[in-house]
BALOBA-1460 file (C-alpha; in Angstrom, 3 decimals):
// residues 182
<rec num="1" residu="x" x="1.127" y="-30.961" z="35.753"/>
<rec num="2" residu="x" x="-2.311" y="-31.104" z="36.930"/>
<rec num="3" residu="x" x="-1.077" y="-32.232" z="40.200"/>
<rec num="4" residu="x" x="1.006" y="-29.188" z="40.466"/>
<rec num="5" residu="x" x="-1.960" y="-26.961" z="39.803"/>
<rec num="6" residu="x" x="-3.991" y="-28.776" z="42.351"/>
<rec num="7" residu="x" x="-1.326" y="-28.173" z="44.954"/>
<rec num="8" residu="x" x="-1.251" y="-24.501" z="44.193"/>
<rec num="9" residu="x" x="-5.031" y="-24.373" z="44.463"/>
<rec num="10" residu="x" x="-4.817" y="-26.056" z="47.876"/>
<rec num="11" residu="x" x="-2.176" y="-23.638" z="49.006"/>
<rec num="12" residu="x" x="-4.364" y="-20.712" z="47.916"/>
<rec num="13" residu="x" x="-7.213" y="-22.131" z="49.980"/>
<rec num="14" residu="x" x="-4.902" y="-22.434" z="52.976"/>
<rec num="15" residu="x" x="-3.761" y="-18.871" z="52.560"/>
<rec num="16" residu="x" x="-7.346" y="-17.722" z="52.452"/>
<rec num="17" residu="x" x="-8.088" y="-19.670" z="55.628"/>
<rec num="18" residu="x" x="-5.134" y="-18.143" z="57.450"/>
<rec num="19" residu="x" x="-6.247" y="-14.611" z="56.814"/>
<rec num="20" residu="x" x="-6.821" y="-12.988" z="60.149"/>
<rec num="21" residu="x" x="-10.281" y="-11.937" z="61.078"/>
<rec num="22" residu="x" x="-10.125" y="-8.421" z="62.410"/>
<rec num="23" residu="x" x="-12.973" y="-8.657" z="64.909"/>
<rec num="24" residu="x" x="-11.678" y="-11.940" z="66.290"/>
<rec num="25" residu="x" x="-8.143" y="-10.558" z="66.622"/>
<rec num="26" residu="x" x="-9.348" y="-7.492" z="68.497"/>
<rec num="27" residu="x" x="-11.237" y="-9.725" z="70.905"/>
<rec num="28" residu="x" x="-8.150" y="-11.885" z="71.360"/>
<rec num="29" residu="x" x="-5.933" y="-8.848" z="71.990"/>
<rec num="30" residu="x" x="-8.470" y="-7.438" z="74.420"/>
<rec num="31" residu="x" x="-8.753" y="-10.788" z="76.138"/>
<rec num="32" residu="x" x="-4.962" y="-11.147" z="76.427"/>
<rec num="33" residu="x" x="-4.552" y="-7.547" z="77.557"/>
<rec num="34" residu="x" x="-7.111" y="-8.125" z="80.273"/>
<rec num="35" residu="x" x="-5.359" y="-11.366" z="81.270"/>
<rec num="36" residu="x" x="-1.992" y="-9.544" z="81.408"/>
<rec num="37" residu="x" x="-3.511" y="-6.839" z="83.621"/>
<rec num="38" residu="x" x="-4.977" y="-9.473" z="85.928"/>
<rec num="39" residu="x" x="-1.623" y="-11.254" z="86.151"/>
<rec num="40" residu="x" x="0.211" y="-7.966" z="86.812"/>
<rec num="41" residu="x" x="-2.253" y="-7.140" z="89.587"/>
<rec num="42" residu="x" x="-1.837" y="-10.594" z="91.083"/>
<rec num="43" residu="x" x="1.935" y="-10.219" z="90.789"/>
<rec num="44" residu="x" x="1.783" y="-6.887" z="92.653"/>
<rec num="45" residu="x" x="-0.359" y="-8.443" z="95.393"/>
<rec num="46" residu="x" x="2.051" y="-11.350" z="95.778"/>
<rec num="47" residu="x" x="5.033" y="-9.006" z="95.815"/>
<rec num="48" residu="x" x="3.314" y="-6.890" z="98.494"/>
<rec num="49" residu="x" x="2.607" y="-10.008" z="100.583"/>
<rec num="50" residu="x" x="6.200" y="-11.117" z="100.138"/>
<rec num="51" residu="x" x="7.587" y="-7.742" z="101.237"/>
<rec num="52" residu="x" x="5.262" y="-7.643" z="104.242"/>
<rec num="53" residu="x" x="6.269" y="-11.171" z="105.227"/>
<rec num="54" residu="x" x="9.931" y="-10.291" z="104.817"/>
<rec num="55" residu="x" x="9.462" y="-7.208" z="107.045"/>
<rec num="56" residu="x" x="7.587" y="-9.262" z="109.636"/>
<rec num="57" residu="x" x="10.383" y="-11.840" z="109.727"/>
<rec num="58" residu="x" x="12.971" y="-9.078" z="110.097"/>
<rec num="59" residu="x" x="10.982" y="-7.492" z="112.952"/>
<rec num="60" residu="x" x="10.666" y="-10.847" z="114.707"/>
<rec num="61" residu="x" x="14.407" y="-11.414" z="114.387"/>
<rec num="62" residu="x" x="15.115" y="-7.942" z="115.796"/>
<rec num="63" residu="x" x="12.723" y="-8.529" z="118.715"/>
<rec num="64" residu="x" x="14.352" y="-11.886" z="119.415"/>
<rec num="65" residu="x" x="17.828" y="-10.318" z="119.340"/>
<rec num="66" residu="x" x="16.779" y="-7.566" z="121.762"/>
<rec num="67" residu="x" x="15.111" y="-10.019" z="124.142"/>
<rec num="68" residu="x" x="18.149" y="-12.279" z="124.046"/>
<rec num="69" residu="x" x="20.467" y="-9.341" z="124.731"/>
<rec num="70" residu="x" x="18.286" y="-8.344" z="127.704"/>
<rec num="71" residu="x" x="18.351" y="-11.898" z="129.058"/>
<rec num="72" residu="x" x="22.106" y="-12.081" z="128.742"/>
<rec num="73" residu="x" x="22.557" y="-8.623" z="130.254"/>
<rec num="74" residu="x" x="20.464" y="-9.406" z="133.326"/>
<rec num="75" residu="x" x="21.120" y="-13.153" z="133.651"/>
<rec num="76" residu="x" x="22.688" y="-12.881" z="137.124"/>
<rec num="77" residu="x" x="19.927" y="-10.775" z="138.631"/>
<rec num="78" residu="x" x="18.089" y="-13.558" z="140.459"/>
<rec num="79" residu="x" x="21.205" y="-15.081" z="142.000"/>
<rec num="80" residu="x" x="22.335" y="-11.633" z="143.107"/>
<rec num="81" residu="x" x="19.001" y="-11.063" z="144.889"/>
<rec num="82" residu="x" x="19.488" y="-14.370" z="146.690"/>
<rec num="83" residu="x" x="23.018" y="-13.429" z="147.822"/>
<rec num="84" residu="x" x="22.099" y="-10.019" z="149.291"/>
<rec num="85" residu="x" x="20.656" y="-11.389" z="152.577"/>
<rec num="86" residu="x" x="23.935" y="-13.275" z="153.189"/>
<rec num="87" residu="x" x="25.808" y="-10.035" z="152.567"/>
<rec num="88" residu="x" x="23.567" y="-8.275" z="155.114"/>
<rec num="89" residu="x" x="24.230" y="-11.023" z="157.687"/>
<rec num="90" residu="x" x="27.989" y="-10.741" z="157.237"/>
<rec num="91" residu="x" x="27.772" y="-6.973" z="157.793"/>
<rec num="92" residu="x" x="25.665" y="-7.521" z="160.947"/>
<rec num="93" residu="x" x="28.222" y="-10.029" z="162.215"/>
<rec num="94" residu="x" x="30.917" y="-7.388" z="161.894"/>
<rec num="95" residu="x" x="28.913" y="-4.969" z="164.089"/>
<rec num="96" residu="x" x="29.165" y="-7.271" z="167.100"/>
<rec num="97" residu="x" x="31.718" y="-6.130" z="169.687"/>
<rec num="98" residu="x" x="34.700" y="-8.391" z="170.012"/>
<rec num="99" residu="x" x="36.543" y="-8.663" z="173.319"/>
<rec num="100" residu="x" x="38.739" y="-11.721" z="172.972"/>
<rec num="101" residu="x" x="41.453" y="-12.614" z="170.496"/>
<rec num="102" residu="x" x="39.292" y="-15.431" z="169.152"/>
<rec num="103" residu="x" x="36.410" y="-13.127" z="168.256"/>
<rec num="104" residu="x" x="38.822" y="-10.591" z="166.757"/>
<rec num="105" residu="x" x="40.227" y="-13.343" z="164.524"/>
<rec num="106" residu="x" x="36.716" y="-14.507" z="163.716"/>
<rec num="107" residu="x" x="35.691" y="-10.971" z="162.722"/>
<rec num="108" residu="x" x="38.790" y="-10.710" z="160.564"/>
<rec num="109" residu="x" x="37.731" y="-13.868" z="158.699"/>
<rec num="110" residu="x" x="34.180" y="-12.552" z="158.286"/>
<rec num="111" residu="x" x="35.581" y="-9.240" z="156.976"/>
<rec num="112" residu="x" x="37.740" y="-11.080" z="154.428"/>
<rec num="113" residu="x" x="34.708" y="-13.117" z="153.301"/>
<rec num="114" residu="x" x="32.600" y="-9.972" z="153.013"/>
<rec num="115" residu="x" x="35.315" y="-8.178" z="151.023"/>
<rec num="116" residu="x" x="35.656" y="-11.107" z="148.603"/>
<rec num="117" residu="x" x="31.881" y="-11.275" z="148.149"/>
<rec num="118" residu="x" x="31.612" y="-7.523" z="147.500"/>
<rec num="119" residu="x" x="34.503" y="-7.710" z="145.013"/>
<rec num="120" residu="x" x="32.784" y="-10.569" z="143.142"/>
<rec num="121" residu="x" x="29.469" y="-8.702" z="143.086"/>
<rec num="122" residu="x" x="31.157" y="-5.526" z="141.795"/>
<rec num="123" residu="x" x="32.908" y="-7.550" z="139.094"/>
<rec num="124" residu="x" x="29.504" y="-8.743" z="137.877"/>
<rec num="125" residu="x" x="27.954" y="-5.268" z="137.798"/>
<rec num="126" residu="x" x="26.339" y="-5.170" z="141.242"/>
<rec num="127" residu="x" x="27.061" y="-2.033" z="143.242"/>
<rec num="128" residu="x" x="25.842" y="-0.438" z="146.444"/>
<rec num="129" residu="x" x="23.418" y="2.480" z="146.186"/>
<rec num="130" residu="x" x="24.824" y="5.606" z="147.807"/>
<rec num="131" residu="x" x="22.141" y="6.749" z="150.222"/>
<rec num="132" residu="x" x="23.382" y="8.407" z="153.428"/>
<rec num="133" residu="x" x="23.065" y="12.202" z="153.065"/>
<rec num="134" residu="x" x="21.761" y="11.916" z="149.495"/>
<rec num="135" residu="x" x="18.562" y="13.498" z="148.188"/>
<rec num="136" residu="x" x="15.690" y="11.002" z="148.380"/>
<rec num="137" residu="x" x="15.102" y="9.224" z="145.061"/>
<rec num="138" residu="x" x="12.084" y="6.876" z="144.982"/>
<rec num="139" residu="x" x="13.764" y="4.841" z="142.228"/>
<rec num="140" residu="x" x="16.695" y="4.045" z="144.502"/>
<rec num="141" residu="x" x="15.381" y="4.492" z="148.035"/>
<rec num="142" residu="x" x="12.455" y="3.123" z="150.000"/>
<rec num="143" residu="x" x="11.421" y="5.521" z="152.764"/>
<rec num="144" residu="x" x="10.283" y="3.564" z="155.795"/>
<rec num="145" residu="x" x="10.192" y="6.548" z="158.133"/>
<rec num="146" residu="x" x="10.245" y="10.340" z="157.988"/>
<rec num="147" residu="x" x="11.652" y="12.653" z="160.631"/>
<rec num="148" residu="x" x="11.692" y="16.422" z="161.068"/>
<rec num="149" residu="x" x="14.772" y="18.156" z="159.717"/>
<rec num="150" residu="x" x="17.128" y="19.428" z="162.384"/>
<rec num="151" residu="x" x="19.357" y="22.530" z="162.107"/>
<rec num="152" residu="x" x="21.324" y="22.251" z="158.866"/>
<rec num="153" residu="x" x="19.551" y="19.179" z="157.416"/>
<rec num="154" residu="x" x="17.764" y="19.687" z="154.130"/>
<rec num="155" residu="x" x="14.247" y="18.329" z="153.572"/>
<rec num="156" residu="x" x="13.819" y="15.194" z="151.443"/>
<rec num="157" residu="x" x="17.294" y="13.910" z="152.239"/>
<rec num="158" residu="x" x="18.318" y="10.548" z="153.670"/>
<rec num="159" residu="x" x="19.471" y="10.806" z="157.296"/>
<rec num="160" residu="x" x="19.804" y="7.106" z="158.107"/>
<rec num="161" residu="x" x="20.197" y="3.886" z="156.116"/>
<rec num="162" residu="x" x="18.420" y="0.911" z="157.679"/>
<rec num="163" residu="x" x="19.303" y="-1.557" z="154.917"/>
<rec num="164" residu="x" x="21.684" y="-1.033" z="152.002"/>
<rec num="165" residu="x" x="20.336" y="-1.004" z="148.493"/>
<rec num="166" residu="x" x="22.001" y="-2.378" z="145.383"/>
<rec num="167" residu="x" x="22.029" y="-1.729" z="141.654"/>
<rec num="168" residu="x" x="22.537" y="-4.384" z="139.033"/>
<rec num="169" residu="x" x="24.013" y="-2.609" z="136.022"/>
<rec num="170" residu="x" x="21.327" y="0.035" z="135.384"/>
<rec num="171" residu="x" x="18.487" y="-1.595" z="137.340"/>
<rec num="172" residu="x" x="17.599" y="-1.269" z="140.982"/>
<rec num="173" residu="x" x="18.133" y="-4.725" z="142.405"/>
<rec num="174" residu="x" x="16.975" y="-3.755" z="145.868"/>
<rec num="175" residu="x" x="16.166" y="-0.209" z="147.014"/>
<rec num="176" residu="x" x="17.870" y="1.128" z="150.118"/>
<rec num="177" residu="x" x="15.542" y="1.264" z="153.143"/>
<rec num="178" residu="x" x="16.015" y="4.732" z="154.562"/>
<rec num="179" residu="x" x="14.818" y="7.379" z="156.990"/>
<rec num="180" residu="x" x="14.073" y="10.699" z="155.248"/>
<rec num="181" residu="x" x="13.726" y="14.257" z="156.535"/>
<rec num="182" residu="x" x="10.505" y="16.225" z="156.049"/>
């Protein structure tokens, strides 16, 4: 039985040792509260960084999509600029007087080629800028000469087109070279 008493004495000692110390517990709680606050602050900072990074990625993707759409929209612009001088030459060839049957046939072939080229350009969004008799627009026309208005001509209007201009979708591919009234 003594053994039993000894065990109960040991257990009483253990219970006494496990009694919480109030000052130590308050320090621990304060310490853990402070640690929790620090972790919450760090969590907020990381969440903020994450959201900012997410927004930055989204903005980059949007920019990339817009740039890609622009590239696709205007992909044929450079080739169209290169074709315009050939178009001009075909139109000049049609202005030559034809006296013989051979030249008439030749002009007919040039006209068919020109028509096919214009049709292809129109299909791809390239159109001629209307200029003759129109009000001068510096976005669409390039004034190379000005002349005094005669009788019923209005000032700042195109009276002669020296070289046709073209639009590619909503952009000026080449402005029309024109003579404008003062």
